[in-house]
C-alpha positions as CSV (number, residue, x, y, z in Angstrom):
1,X,4.9,-24.2,40.8
2,X,2.1,-26.6,41.9
3,X,2.4,-30.4,41.5
4,X,1.0,-31.7,38.3
5,X,1.8,-28.4,36.5
6,X,4.3,-28.3,33.7
7,X,7.0,-25.5,33.9
8,X,6.6,-24.5,30.3
9,X,4.7,-21.7,28.5
10,X,2.5,-24.2,26.5
11,X,1.6,-27.9,26.7
12,X,-1.1,-29.7,24.8
13,X,-1.7,-32.3,27.5
14,X,-1.0,-30.6,30.8
15,X,-1.7,-27.4,32.8
16,X,1.2,-25.1,32.7
17,X,2.7,-22.6,35.2
18,X,1.5,-19.8,32.9
19,X,-2.1,-20.4,34.0
20,X,-1.1,-18.8,37.3
21,X,0.4,-15.6,35.7
22,X,-2.0,-12.7,35.3
23,X,-2.9,-11.9,31.6
24,X,-1.2,-8.5,31.8
25,X,2.1,-10.3,32.5
26,X,2.5,-12.1,29.2
27,X,5.9,-12.4,27.6
28,X,7.3,-14.1,30.6
29,X,8.9,-17.6,30.4
30,X,10.1,-20.0,33.1
31,X,13.8,-20.1,34.0
32,X,14.6,-23.8,34.1
33,X,12.2,-26.5,35.0
34,X,10.7,-28.4,37.8
35,X,9.5,-32.0,37.4
36,X,5.8,-32.3,37.0
37,X,5.6,-34.0,40.4
38,X,7.7,-31.4,42.2
39,X,6.6,-28.1,43.8
40,X,8.3,-24.9,44.8
41,X,10.1,-21.9,43.5
42,X,10.2,-21.2,39.8
43,X,11.5,-17.9,38.4
44,X,9.8,-16.3,35.4
45,X,11.4,-13.6,33.3
46,X,11.2,-11.7,30.1
47,X,15.0,-11.2,30.1
48,X,16.6,-13.8,27.8
49,X,20.2,-13.0,28.8
50,X,19.4,-13.3,32.5
51,X,17.8,-16.6,31.8
52,X,20.8,-17.9,29.9
53,X,23.2,-16.7,32.6
54,X,21.2,-18.4,35.4
55,X,20.8,-21.7,33.4
56,X,24.4,-22.1,32.4
57,X,25.3,-25.0,34.6
58,X,29.0,-24.2,34.6
59,X,28.2,-21.2,36.7
60,X,27.6,-23.3,39.8
61,X,24.5,-21.4,40.8
62,X,22.8,-22.9,43.9
63,X,19.4,-24.4,44.0
64,X,18.1,-25.7,47.3
65,X,15.3,-28.3,47.9
66,X,13.5,-30.0,50.7
67,X,13.4,-33.8,50.0
68,X,11.2,-36.4,51.6
69,X,11.9,-40.1,51.0
70,X,9.9,-43.3,51.5
71,X,11.9,-44.6,54.5
72,X,14.3,-43.4,57.1
73,X,17.6,-42.3,55.5
74,X,20.9,-43.0,57.1
75,X,23.7,-40.5,57.7
76,X,26.1,-42.6,55.6
77,X,23.7,-42.4,52.6
78,X,23.4,-38.6,53.0
79,X,27.2,-38.3,53.3
80,X,27.7,-40.5,50.2
81,X,25.1,-38.5,48.3
82,X,26.8,-35.3,49.1
83,X,30.1,-36.5,47.7
84,X,28.7,-37.4,44.3
85,X,26.5,-40.1,42.8
86,X,26.9,-42.0,39.4
87,X,23.8,-41.2,37.3
88,X,23.3,-40.5,33.6
89,X,26.8,-41.6,32.6
90,X,28.4,-39.0,34.9
91,X,29.0,-38.4,38.6
92,X,27.0,-35.6,40.2
93,X,28.9,-32.6,41.6
94,X,29.5,-32.6,45.3
95,X,26.6,-30.9,47.0
96,X,25.5,-29.7,50.4
97,X,23.1,-31.9,52.4
98,X,21.5,-31.2,55.8
99,X,19.3,-33.6,57.7
100,X,15.8,-32.2,58.4
101,X,14.2,-35.4,59.9
102,X,14.4,-39.2,59.8
103,X,13.2,-39.3,56.2
104,X,13.8,-35.8,55.0
105,X,16.7,-33.5,54.2
106,X,17.8,-30.2,52.6
107,X,19.9,-30.5,49.5
108,X,21.7,-27.7,47.6
109,X,22.8,-28.5,44.1
110,X,25.0,-26.6,41.7
111,X,23.9,-28.5,38.6
112,X,20.6,-29.5,37.1
113,X,20.7,-32.9,35.6
114,X,17.4,-34.5,34.5
115,X,15.5,-35.6,37.6
116,X,18.8,-35.4,39.4
117,X,17.6,-35.6,43.0
118,X,15.2,-38.5,42.3
119,X,17.9,-40.4,40.5
120,X,20.4,-39.8,43.3
121,X,17.9,-41.2,45.8
122,X,17.1,-44.1,43.6
123,X,20.7,-45.0,43.4
124,X,20.6,-45.7,47.1
125,X,17.2,-47.5,46.9
126,X,15.2,-44.6,48.2
127,X,12.1,-43.1,46.5
128,X,11.3,-39.4,46.7
129,X,7.8,-38.9,48.0
130,X,8.0,-35.1,48.0
131,X,10.4,-32.6,46.4
132,X,10.1,-28.8,46.9
133,X,12.5,-26.2,45.6
134,X,12.9,-23.5,48.2
135,X,15.7,-21.4,46.8
136,X,17.4,-20.4,43.5
137,X,20.6,-18.5,44.2
138,X,19.5,-15.5,46.3
139,X,15.8,-15.9,45.7
140,X,13.9,-17.7,48.5
141,X,10.4,-19.2,48.3
142,X,9.7,-18.2,51.8
143,X,6.0,-18.4,52.7
144,X,4.6,-17.8,49.2
145,X,1.7,-20.2,48.8
146,X,1.5,-22.8,46.0
147,X,0.2,-21.3,42.8
148,X,0.9,-17.7,43.8
149,X,3.6,-15.3,42.5
150,X,5.3,-12.1,43.4
151,X,7.6,-9.7,41.7
152,X,11.2,-9.6,42.8
153,X,12.4,-6.5,44.6
154,X,14.9,-4.2,43.0
155,X,17.5,-5.4,45.4
156,X,16.8,-9.1,44.6
157,X,17.1,-8.4,40.9
158,X,20.4,-6.6,41.3
159,X,21.9,-9.4,43.4
160,X,20.5,-12.0,41.0
161,X,22.0,-10.3,38.0
162,X,25.4,-10.0,39.7
163,X,25.3,-13.7,40.8
164,X,24.1,-14.9,37.4
165,X,27.1,-13.1,35.7
166,X,29.5,-14.8,38.0
167,X,31.0,-17.2,35.5
168,X,32.5,-20.5,36.7
169,X,33.1,-19.8,40.4
170,X,31.3,-21.5,43.2
171,X,29.2,-19.1,45.2
């Protein structure tokens, strides 16, 4: 999903991810959302049940991101963020965080609150300058260029369906 592109099938004001899908692939719709300013992996499907299974937050399905912030981030902030942050009248689930550089890190979430990563960073007075989703469950973005798409392999689909039906247990 390119930055500035809405992860929806239609939008009156903005470009949508569907502009990147060949016309012979209609009937697909995005599984979940990415913020308009974010980039990275977005799954498209025509299988409504699979979409519901993936999106059900209680299933603890992992989504991994690379986050860049506006200033060097301390280890203590990363540790605190991993334990849970009060946003949107709740506390975020504990998550996995791995430092990537002085102002960037990997974060793996098992929930998808509205603008969650941006709000988590803002809580500690950091501003996200770049946010890229690199994995949803077993599907990795890899080296797929921005605005390009590929079909999942039979093996990826089988594993994805099995993981998506795993109700309520952490992976």
